[in-house]
The first five atom37 places (N, CA, C, CB, O) and aatype in JSON, in Angstrom:
{
  "aatype": [12, 15, 19, 1, 1, 16, 3, 2, 7, 19, 19, 0, 16, 10, 16, 2, 10, 8, 11, 7, 16, 7, 12, 14, 19, 0, 17, 9, 10, 10, 19, 3, 16, 10, 0, 7, 15, 10, 9, 10, 14, 15, 10, 15, 7, 10, 0, 10, 17, 10, 10, 16, 1, 1, 1, 1, 16, 19, 7, 13, 19, 9, 13, 7, 16, 0, 10, 19, 19, 16, 0, 7, 10, 0, 9, 0, 8, 10],
  "atom_mask": [
    [1, 1, 1, 1, 1],
    [1, 1, 1, 1, 1],
    [1, 1, 1, 1, 1],
    [1, 1, 1, 1, 1],
    [1, 1, 1, 1, 1],
    [1, 1, 1, 1, 1],
    [1, 1, 1, 1, 1],
    [1, 1, 1, 1, 1],
    [1, 1, 1, 0, 1],
    [1, 1, 1, 1, 1],
    [1, 1, 1, 1, 1],
    [1, 1, 1, 1, 1],
    [1, 1, 1, 1, 1],
    [1, 1, 1, 1, 1],
    [1, 1, 1, 1, 1],
    [1, 1, 1, 1, 1],
    [1, 1, 1, 1, 1],
    [1, 1, 1, 1, 1],
    [1, 1, 1, 1, 1],
    [1, 1, 1, 0, 1],
    [1, 1, 1, 1, 1],
    [1, 1, 1, 0, 1],
    [1, 1, 1, 1, 1],
    [1, 1, 1, 1, 1],
    [1, 1, 1, 1, 1],
    [1, 1, 1, 1, 1],
    [1, 1, 1, 1, 1],
    [1, 1, 1, 1, 1],
    [1, 1, 1, 1, 1],
    [1, 1, 1, 1, 1],
    [1, 1, 1, 1, 1],
    [1, 1, 1, 1, 1],
    [1, 1, 1, 1, 1],
    [1, 1, 1, 1, 1],
    [1, 1, 1, 1, 1],
    [1, 1, 1, 0, 1],
    [1, 1, 1, 1, 1],
    [1, 1, 1, 1, 1],
    [1, 1, 1, 1, 1],
    [1, 1, 1, 1, 1],
    [1, 1, 1, 1, 1],
    [1, 1, 1, 1, 1],
    [1, 1, 1, 1, 1],
    [1, 1, 1, 1, 1],
    [1, 1, 1, 0, 1],
    [1, 1, 1, 1, 1],
    [1, 1, 1, 1, 1],
    [1, 1, 1, 1, 1],
    [1, 1, 1, 1, 1],
    [1, 1, 1, 1, 1],
    [1, 1, 1, 1, 1],
    [1, 1, 1, 1, 1],
    [1, 1, 1, 1, 1],
    [1, 1, 1, 1, 1],
    [1, 1, 1, 1, 1],
    [1, 1, 1, 1, 1],
    [1, 1, 1, 1, 1],
    [1, 1, 1, 1, 1],
    [1, 1, 1, 0, 1],
    [1, 1, 1, 1, 1],
    [1, 1, 1, 1, 1],
    [1, 1, 1, 1, 1],
    [1, 1, 1, 1, 1],
    [1, 1, 1, 0, 1],
    [1, 1, 1, 1, 1],
    [1, 1, 1, 1, 1],
    [1, 1, 1, 1, 1],
    [1, 1, 1, 1, 1],
    [1, 1, 1, 1, 1],
    [1, 1, 1, 1, 1],
    [1, 1, 1, 1, 1],
    [1, 1, 1, 0, 1],
    [1, 1, 1, 1, 1],
    [1, 1, 1, 1, 1],
    [1, 1, 1, 1, 1],
    [1, 1, 1, 1, 1],
    [1, 1, 1, 1, 1],
    [1, 1, 1, 1, 1]
  ],
  "atom_positions": [
    [[-15.96, -40.36, -15.89], [-16.45, -39.03, -15.68], [-16.0, -38.57, -14.29], [-18.0, -38.97, -15.83], [-16.01, -39.34, -13.33]],
    [[-15.6, -37.29, -14.21], [-15.15, -36.76, -12.93], [-15.83, -35.41, -12.69], [-13.61, -36.61, -12.9], [-16.3, -34.75, -13.62]],
    [[-15.86, -35.05, -11.45], [-16.45, -33.78, -11.04], [-15.33, -32.9, -10.5], [-17.57, -33.98, -9.97], [-14.52, -33.33, -9.68]],
    [[-15.3, -31.69, -10.98], [-14.31, -30.75, -10.5], [-15.0, -29.66, -9.71], [-13.5, -30.15, -11.68], [-15.96, -29.04, -10.19]],
    [[-14.54, -29.42, -8.51], [-15.16, -28.42, -7.65], [-14.16, -27.3, -7.4], [-15.64, -29.05, -6.31], [-12.99, -27.55, -7.09]],
    [[-14.63, -26.07, -7.53], [-13.78, -24.92, -7.24], [-14.5, -24.03, -6.24], [-13.43, -24.13, -8.54], [-15.73, -23.94, -6.23]],
    [[-13.72, -23.4, -5.41], [-14.28, -22.45, -4.44], [-14.1, -21.05, -5.0], [-13.59, -22.59, -3.04], [-12.98, -20.59, -5.21]],
    [[-15.21, -20.39, -5.25], [-15.18, -19.03, -5.77], [-15.24, -18.03, -4.64], [-16.33, -18.8, -6.76], [-15.87, -18.27, -3.61]],
    [[-14.59, -16.91, -4.84], [-14.7, -15.82, -3.89], [-15.94, -14.99, -4.2], [0.0, 0.0, 0.0], [-16.73, -15.34, -5.08]],
    [[-16.1, -13.92, -3.47], [-17.27, -13.06, -3.64], [-17.27, -12.43, -5.03], [-17.29, -11.97, -2.56], [-18.32, -12.37, -5.68]],
    [[-16.11, -11.96, -5.49], [-16.04, -11.3, -6.79], [-16.36, -12.29, -7.91], [-14.64, -10.68, -7.01], [-17.09, -11.95, -8.84]],
    [[-15.83, -13.5, -7.82], [-16.11, -14.51, -8.85], [-17.58, -14.89, -8.86], [-15.25, -15.76, -8.62], [-18.16, -15.09, -9.93]],
    [[-18.19, -14.99, -7.69], [-19.62, -15.3, -7.62], [-20.45, -14.19, -8.24], [-20.04, -15.52, -6.17], [-21.38, -14.47, -9.0]],
    [[-20.13, -12.95, -7.94], [-20.87, -11.83, -8.53], [-20.65, -11.77, -10.04], [-20.43, -10.51, -7.89], [-21.57, -11.44, -10.78]],
    [[-19.45, -12.09, -10.49], [-19.17, -12.11, -11.93], [-20.0, -13.19, -12.62], [-17.67, -12.34, -12.2], [-20.57, -12.94, -13.68]],
    [[-20.07, -14.37, -12.03], [-20.87, -15.45, -12.61], [-22.36, -15.09, -12.63], [-20.66, -16.74, -11.83], [-23.05, -15.41, -13.6]],
    [[-22.84, -14.44, -11.59], [-24.25, -14.01, -11.58], [-24.47, -12.95, -12.65], [-24.64, -13.46, -10.19], [-25.51, -12.95, -13.31]],
    [[-23.5, -12.07, -12.82], [-23.64, -11.01, -13.81], [-23.66, -11.59, -15.23], [-22.48, -10.0, -13.67], [-24.42, -11.12, -16.08]],
    [[-22.83, -12.59, -15.47], [-22.77, -13.2, -16.8], [-23.91, -14.19, -17.03], [-21.44, -13.9, -16.99], [-24.18, -14.55, -18.17]],
    [[-24.57, -14.62, -15.98], [-25.65, -15.59, -16.13], [-25.14, -17.01, -16.32], [0.0, 0.0, 0.0], [-25.81, -17.83, -16.95]],
    [[-23.98, -17.3, -15.79], [-23.38, -18.62, -15.94], [-24.28, -19.68, -15.3], [-21.98, -18.65, -15.31], [-24.61, -19.59, -14.11]],
    [[-24.66, -20.66, -16.08], [-25.46, -21.76, -15.57], [-26.94, -21.45, -15.42], [0.0, 0.0, 0.0], [-27.68, -22.26, -14.86]],
    [[-27.38, -20.32, -15.9], [-28.79, -19.94, -15.77], [-29.53, -20.23, -17.07], [-28.91, -18.44, -15.41], [-28.93, -20.2, -18.14]],
    [[-30.82, -20.52, -16.97], [-31.6, -20.73, -18.19], [-31.81, -19.41, -18.95], [-32.96, -21.38, -17.85], [-31.68, -18.33, -18.38]],
    [[-32.14, -19.53, -20.22], [-32.29, -18.36, -21.08], [-33.39, -17.43, -20.55], [-32.62, -18.79, -22.52], [-33.25, -16.21, -20.62]],
    [[-34.48, -17.99, -20.03], [-35.58, -17.16, -19.52], [-35.09, -16.27, -18.37], [-36.75, -18.05, -19.04], [-35.48, -15.1, -18.28]],
    [[-34.26, -16.81, -17.5], [-33.75, -16.03, -16.37], [-32.84, -14.89, -16.87], [-32.97, -16.94, -15.38], [-32.93, -13.77, -16.38]],
    [[-31.98, -15.19, -17.84], [-31.08, -14.17, -18.39], [-31.89, -13.05, -19.05], [-30.11, -14.81, -19.41], [-31.57, -11.88, -18.88]],
    [[-32.93, -13.42, -19.8], [-33.77, -12.4, -20.43], [-34.51, -11.56, -19.39], [-34.77, -13.06, -21.38], [-34.66, -10.35, -19.57]],
    [[-34.98, -12.19, -18.32], [-35.67, -11.46, -17.25], [-34.72, -10.46, -16.6], [-36.24, -12.43, -16.2], [-35.08, -9.3, -16.4]],
    [[-33.54, -10.91, -16.25], [-32.57, -10.03, -15.6], [-32.16, -8.89, -16.52], [-31.33, -10.82, -15.15], [-32.04, -7.75, -16.09]],
    [[-31.93, -9.2, -17.8], [-31.57, -8.15, -18.76], [-32.7, -7.14, -18.94], [-31.21, -8.76, -20.11], [-32.45, -5.94, -19.07]],
    [[-33.94, -7.62, -18.94], [-35.08, -6.73, -19.06], [-35.2, -5.82, -17.84], [-36.37, -7.53, -19.24], [-35.47, -4.62, -17.97]],
    [[-35.01, -6.38, -16.66], [-35.07, -5.57, -15.44], [-33.95, -4.53, -15.42], [-34.97, -6.47, -14.19], [-34.17, -3.38, -15.03]],
    [[-32.75, -4.93, -15.82], [-31.63, -3.98, -15.86], [-31.9, -2.88, -16.88], [-30.31, -4.7, -16.21], [-31.63, -1.71, -16.61]],
    [[-32.42, -3.25, -18.04], [-32.73, -2.25, -19.05], [-33.83, -1.3, -18.61], [0.0, 0.0, 0.0], [-33.82, -0.12, -18.96]],
    [[-34.77, -1.82, -17.83], [-35.87, -0.97, -17.38], [-35.42, 0.04, -16.33], [-36.99, -1.82, -16.83], [-36.14, 1.0, -16.05]],
    [[-34.26, -0.15, -15.74], [-33.73, 0.81, -14.77], [-33.03, 1.99, -15.45], [-32.77, 0.12, -13.83], [-32.77, 3.01, -14.81]],
    [[-32.73, 1.85, -16.73], [-32.0, 2.91, -17.43], [-32.86, 4.16, -17.58], [-31.55, 2.42, -18.82], [-32.38, 5.27, -17.32]],
    [[-34.13, 4.02, -17.99], [-34.99, 5.19, -18.22], [-35.21, 6.0, -16.94], [-36.33, 4.74, -18.78], [-35.03, 7.22, -16.97]],
    [[-35.59, 5.38, -15.81], [-35.75, 6.21, -14.6], [-34.44, 6.85, -14.15], [-36.31, 5.36, -13.47], [-34.45, 7.96, -13.62]],
    [[-33.34, 6.17, -14.36], [-32.05, 6.75, -13.97], [-31.74, 7.98, -14.8], [-30.93, 5.71, -14.13], [-31.35, 9.02, -14.27]],
    [[-31.9, 7.86, -16.11], [-31.61, 9.01, -16.98], [-32.59, 10.16, -16.77], [-31.65, 8.58, -18.44], [-32.18, 11.32, -16.76]],
    [[-33.87, 9.84, -16.59], [-34.84, 10.91, -16.38], [-34.63, 11.58, -15.02], [-36.27, 10.37, -16.47], [-34.78, 12.8, -14.9]],
    [[-34.27, 10.81, -14.01], [-33.98, 11.4, -12.7], [-32.75, 12.29, -12.76], [0.0, 0.0, 0.0], [-32.73, 13.37, -12.17]],
    [[-31.74, 11.84, -13.46], [-30.54, 12.66, -13.62], [-30.85, 13.95, -14.39], [-29.44, 11.86, -14.33], [-30.38, 15.02, -14.03]],
    [[-31.65, 13.83, -15.44], [-32.02, 15.01, -16.23], [-32.82, 16.0, -15.38], [-32.84, 14.6, -17.47], [-32.57, 17.2, -15.42]],
    [[-33.79, 15.49, -14.6], [-34.57, 16.39, -13.75], [-33.7, 17.07, -12.71], [-35.7, 15.62, -13.07], [-33.89, 18.25, -12.41]],
    [[-32.77, 16.33, -12.16], [-31.91, 16.89, -11.13], [-30.99, 17.96, -11.72], [-31.08, 15.79, -10.47], [-30.8, 19.02, -11.12]],
    [[-30.42, 17.68, -12.89], [-29.5, 18.64, -13.5], [-30.23, 19.86, -14.06], [-28.71, 17.98, -14.59], [-29.64, 20.93, -14.14]],
    [[-31.48, 19.71, -14.44], [-32.22, 20.83, -15.01], [-32.86, 21.73, -13.97], [-33.27, 20.31, -15.93], [-33.34, 22.82, -14.3]],
    [[-32.86, 21.3, -12.73], [-33.37, 22.15, -11.65], [-32.27, 23.15, -11.31], [-33.79, 21.29, -10.39], [-31.17, 22.76, -10.92]],
    [[-32.57, 24.42, -11.44], [-31.55, 25.47, -11.32], [-30.85, 25.47, -9.95], [-32.19, 26.82, -11.56], [-29.62, 25.6, -9.89]],
    [[-31.6, 25.35, -8.89], [-30.99, 25.43, -7.56], [-30.06, 24.26, -7.27], [-32.08, 25.49, -6.49], [-29.07, 24.41, -6.56]],
    [[-30.37, 23.12, -7.82], [-29.61, 21.92, -7.49], [-28.63, 21.49, -8.6], [-30.56, 20.79, -7.2], [-28.05, 20.41, -8.52]],
    [[-28.46, 22.31, -9.59], [-27.61, 21.93, -10.72], [-26.17, 21.67, -10.27], [-27.64, 23.03, -11.79], [-25.58, 20.68, -10.68]],
    [[-25.61, 22.54, -9.45], [-24.24, 22.38, -8.99], [-24.08, 21.11, -8.16], [-23.8, 23.59, -8.18], [-23.11, 20.37, -8.32]],
    [[-25.03, 20.86, -7.29], [-24.99, 19.64, -6.48], [-25.05, 18.42, -7.37], [-26.15, 19.62, -5.45], [-24.33, 17.45, -7.14]],
    [[-25.87, 18.45, -8.37], [-25.99, 17.33, -9.3], [-24.7, 17.08, -10.06], [0.0, 0.0, 0.0], [-24.29, 15.93, -10.22]],
    [[-24.05, 18.15, -10.52], [-22.78, 18.0, -11.23], [-21.7, 17.44, -10.31], [-22.33, 19.34, -11.81], [-20.9, 16.6, -10.72]],
    [[-21.67, 17.9, -9.06], [-20.66, 17.41, -8.12], [-20.87, 15.93, -7.82], [-20.7, 18.23, -6.82], [-19.92, 15.15, -7.83]],
    [[-22.09, 15.54, -7.56], [-22.38, 14.13, -7.26], [-22.12, 13.25, -8.48], [-23.83, 13.96, -6.79], [-21.54, 12.18, -8.35]],
    [[-22.55, 13.71, -9.64], [-22.32, 12.94, -10.87], [-20.83, 12.8, -11.16], [-23.04, 13.61, -12.05], [-20.36, 11.72, -11.51]],
    [[-20.09, 13.89, -11.02], [-18.65, 13.85, -11.26], [-17.93, 12.94, -10.27], [0.0, 0.0, 0.0], [-17.03, 12.19, -10.64]],
    [[-18.32, 13.02, -9.01], [-17.73, 12.16, -7.99], [-18.0, 10.69, -8.28], [-18.26, 12.53, -6.6], [-17.1, 9.86, -8.18]],
    [[-19.24, 10.38, -8.64], [-19.59, 9.0, -8.97], [-18.82, 8.52, -10.18], [-21.09, 8.87, -9.21], [-18.39, 7.36, -10.23]],
    [[-18.63, 9.37, -11.16], [-17.89, 9.01, -12.37], [-16.42, 8.73, -12.04], [-17.99, 10.13, -13.42], [-15.84, 7.76, -12.53]],
    [[-15.81, 9.58, -11.2], [-14.41, 9.4, -10.83], [-14.23, 8.13, -10.0], [-13.9, 10.62, -10.04], [-13.29, 7.37, -10.23]],
    [[-15.13, 7.89, -9.05], [-15.03, 6.68, -8.22], [-15.2, 5.43, -9.08], [-16.1, 6.71, -7.09], [-14.47, 4.45, -8.91]],
    [[-16.16, 5.45, -9.99], [-16.38, 4.29, -10.87], [-15.16, 4.05, -11.75], [-17.63, 4.51, -11.75], [-14.73, 2.9, -11.89]],
    [[-14.61, 5.09, -12.33], [-13.41, 4.94, -13.17], [-12.24, 4.43, -12.33], [-13.05, 6.28, -13.85], [-11.48, 3.58, -12.77]],
    [[-12.09, 4.96, -11.12], [-11.01, 4.5, -10.24], [-11.13, 3.04, -9.89], [0.0, 0.0, 0.0], [-10.14, 2.31, -9.88]],
    [[-12.35, 2.59, -9.59], [-12.56, 1.18, -9.28], [-12.31, 0.3, -10.48], [-13.98, 0.96, -8.76], [-11.75, -0.79, -10.36]],
    [[-12.72, 0.77, -11.67], [-12.5, 0.0, -12.88], [-11.01, -0.12, -13.19], [-13.23, 0.63, -14.06], [-10.54, -1.19, -13.59]],
    [[-10.27, 0.95, -13.02], [-8.84, 0.93, -13.29], [-8.11, 0.08, -12.24], [-8.27, 2.36, -13.31], [-7.18, -0.65, -12.58]],
    [[-8.51, 0.18, -10.99], [-7.87, -0.6, -9.93], [-8.13, -2.08, -10.08], [-8.36, -0.14, -8.56], [-7.33, -2.9, -9.63]],
    [[-9.21, -2.43, -10.72], [-9.58, -3.84, -10.9], [-8.8, -4.49, -12.03], [-11.08, -3.97, -11.17], [-8.76, -5.72, -12.12]],
    [[-8.18, -3.68, -12.88], [-7.37, -4.22, -13.99], [-6.08, -4.67, -13.45], [-7.16, -3.19, -15.1], [-5.23, -5.15, -14.2]]
  ]
}
């Protein structure tokens, strides 16, 4: 039997944490539940912001900017 050791960078470590590599099922379910519970406040906050007449333009600009930056980072990572 042998042990293989690898040095991961920051991105690999974050990827392993995101995938739940080496974690028990209870931990993965807890993290997934917490992530899922953030969806409702995010969507309701976005809806409230976009439905407020005075701030609608600001909301669209921020949302569009975040969408473009996220897409750019995703494409650059490929």
